[in-house]
Steps between C-alpha positions, in 0.01 A plus 500: 500500500166329541497229232177315394573154359239301316502123440640458845474122512722459195870413486632842387273705727635323804854597416389854417352514846826390652705735289274797582525422870878465480518843333293638793193573299148425618352219283124446491407173331178385335426151367239431238241427769576833674509709174352379177664730251238420235251704709573863399287649780663285762847596376417869511362474848799305629753744364301797628503345848860379507661798316826317436808683366542236229350169376657177382259291301597129531143376443475300181332208326820297432357168384637512144311192375186587700488838333445332163173347615404786732603817316232709674655424835853580377399831349283591800803483735801564278345782297179646658624446853834660433319790337270542801800533730687727264203737444414520873871560585521772236188676636678527837844582358642168623779341292452133418743224405335225302669164444485348149657211314741391225209316335391825331765404239473226238857379475545402135592128506697534177760725657458471871783249567746669270811637678425845359156521659495780753254536788186710452532862615230748592475650154439169325148439376303241695323218318345254755429144395230417754211654693701541816757716313223695324325576826821615666594720205152659511553563873839661442358745251205593717728561800741720311210694337350577842796709626849614408596412858428128460765234439467164325766244582532198273666196666520131430521141631456585865604271780499556872407362842147632509340271242515228240767554229701311247770448760267349757323288238832360371623408848170344591491291180869400549406363844248274333669397178849404378464660160318811366433653162533880466461714188818660363349723226359774729745761622449770764639667809442323835441762771521454877236701679752567777701707250198648315304628800763740645569625148131587461506696825809681371318596178212646701738690729667655192156576347573335170211492252420349160612151400780297645644152445636344813595134546788270585804573284583249230257264319460127488270222382266322737715188459823680593322667786393157635859376458630788712232438762603138538871582502466762771265278701717192460209315353579176298191517280578445131368756251396447135462791261184501288331743265183692595289319245566180691293642788206678331328763723196720445706823487796557273813621673758727347817318396710797605379760752823620672482856621759777549463869574624772270439764762802665661311548831431129548744290704523141374422213737771241584549196282219245519742233629578724796129543566452121492784452751353758733157347470621147576711624793196686645286190454753288682508741789123479534513117502775498762313749716 
């Protein structure tokens, strides 16, 4: 299968490239500089020339706070750009997998930390709290409207070797400070791109379509996630739990955005702690090499 991957310089796209190659597919990658998905004519021309068997759209405007002050940019990439790819792919009968986010949900802070709170499933109604989530939700709907063959995959809290993530930031800060403050009233599903990328390839191979939730199994707060990072990395940095309102930011974050699939044809990813262990082990091998 010839697979066209957009957003090639990003963390997830790099692992999708590796996973596609490992599965003996032919990946063709395009960074933003090589393919600006906000240019509809350029997108149509590229797909007509490349004629891939499938597309994975990893291109996105992911600066959550930046989207608040630059909504036009966020919607241009996350909504219009995704629609350009989806429409061009549909015109050529090419299935497309589009990556979306848990931030399409609002996470009611009044109930989010209750033991009875269940993760969001595909049939739950989105209610984004910020421009980033609004732009991604708009993109989802445009992609799915373009073709019954297209697939939208919502995931969350990505970390991996190919870019900056919460894991890398925590370890970097811990190397500079003895104590750190991390919020404990935001809950989600950390997801290792090394687990997610092969699963995306599997979804394409099985020609799934529609909407799918796919992220690391289990859910946790940012504070507990940081604790696990330091425990697994044998890092002595002390952590202090704080509330989100102690660190005001331009964009509101959902207090609870854990995801889970209700579809019988979706195989759950391993536990997020296993993903973290694999990520740290892979990072250690790179350092030793």
